[in-house]
C-alpha positions as CSV (number, residue, x, y, z in Angstrom):
1,X,-4.7,13.0,-1.1
2,X,-2.9,9.9,0.3
3,X,-0.4,8.3,-2.2
4,X,1.6,5.2,-1.7
5,X,4.1,3.8,-4.2
6,X,5.1,0.1,-4.5
7,X,7.5,-1.4,-7.0
8,X,5.7,-3.6,-9.6
9,X,7.3,-6.9,-8.7
10,X,5.5,-10.3,-8.1
11,X,6.1,-10.1,-4.4
12,X,4.0,-6.9,-4.0
13,X,1.0,-7.9,-6.2
14,X,-1.0,-9.4,-3.3
15,X,-0.6,-6.2,-1.3
16,X,-1.8,-4.1,-4.3
17,X,-4.7,-6.6,-4.9
18,X,-5.9,-6.2,-1.3
19,X,-5.7,-2.4,-1.4
20,X,-7.6,-2.4,-4.7
21,X,-10.6,-4.1,-3.1
22,X,-11.3,-1.0,-1.1
23,X,-13.8,1.2,-3.1
24,X,-12.2,4.4,-1.8
25,X,-8.8,3.4,-3.2
26,X,-7.5,3.8,-6.7
27,X,-4.6,1.8,-8.1
28,X,-2.8,2.7,-11.2
29,X,0.8,2.7,-12.6
30,X,3.5,5.3,-12.8
31,X,6.5,3.9,-14.6
32,X,7.6,0.7,-12.8
33,X,5.5,1.5,-9.7
34,X,2.0,0.9,-8.5
35,X,0.4,4.1,-7.2
36,X,-2.2,3.4,-4.5
37,X,-4.2,6.5,-3.7
38,X,-7.2,7.7,-1.8
39,X,-8.8,10.9,-0.5
40,X,-8.6,9.4,3.0
41,X,-6.5,6.9,4.8
42,X,-5.3,3.7,3.1
43,X,-5.5,0.6,5.4
44,X,-4.2,-2.8,4.2
45,X,-4.6,-5.9,6.3
46,X,-1.3,-7.9,6.2
47,X,-2.9,-11.3,6.8
48,X,-5.3,-10.7,3.9
49,X,-2.3,-10.2,1.6
50,X,-0.6,-13.5,2.6
51,X,2.7,-11.7,2.7
52,X,5.6,-12.8,4.8
53,X,7.1,-10.2,7.1
54,X,10.2,-9.7,5.0
55,X,8.1,-8.7,1.9
56,X,5.6,-6.7,4.0
57,X,8.3,-4.5,5.7
58,X,10.1,-3.9,2.4
59,X,7.1,-3.1,0.2
60,X,6.8,0.7,0.4
61,X,8.9,2.5,-2.2
62,X,7.6,6.0,-1.5
63,X,4.8,8.3,-0.2
64,X,3.5,11.6,-1.4
65,X,1.6,13.9,0.9
66,X,1.2,11.0,3.4
67,X,2.7,9.4,6.4
68,X,2.8,5.9,7.8
69,X,0.9,5.8,11.1
70,X,0.8,2.0,11.4
71,X,3.0,-0.7,9.9
72,X,3.1,-3.7,12.0
73,X,2.3,-7.5,11.8
74,X,-1.4,-6.7,11.5
75,X,-1.8,-3.8,9.1
76,X,-0.4,-0.9,7.2
77,X,-2.1,2.5,7.6
78,X,-1.1,5.5,5.5
79,X,-2.8,8.8,6.3
80,X,-2.7,12.2,4.6
81,X,-0.4,14.8,6.2
């Protein structure tokens, strides 16, 4: 299971919205965080989010059973360990 946590703040909602469009991804809440999870890799296209780089590179609050394999100006890819 791949799990990514993001703080529920207005700056991160567009990232969560793009992730939620993927049918293989589940988005729910745990306390003040969005939990984005999937049985496989999670891939989020930065340009689709409309995020500026500062928001993009500060959006990840935590991972469970996962690792970041790509986090650049194009996309974020989280894969299970």
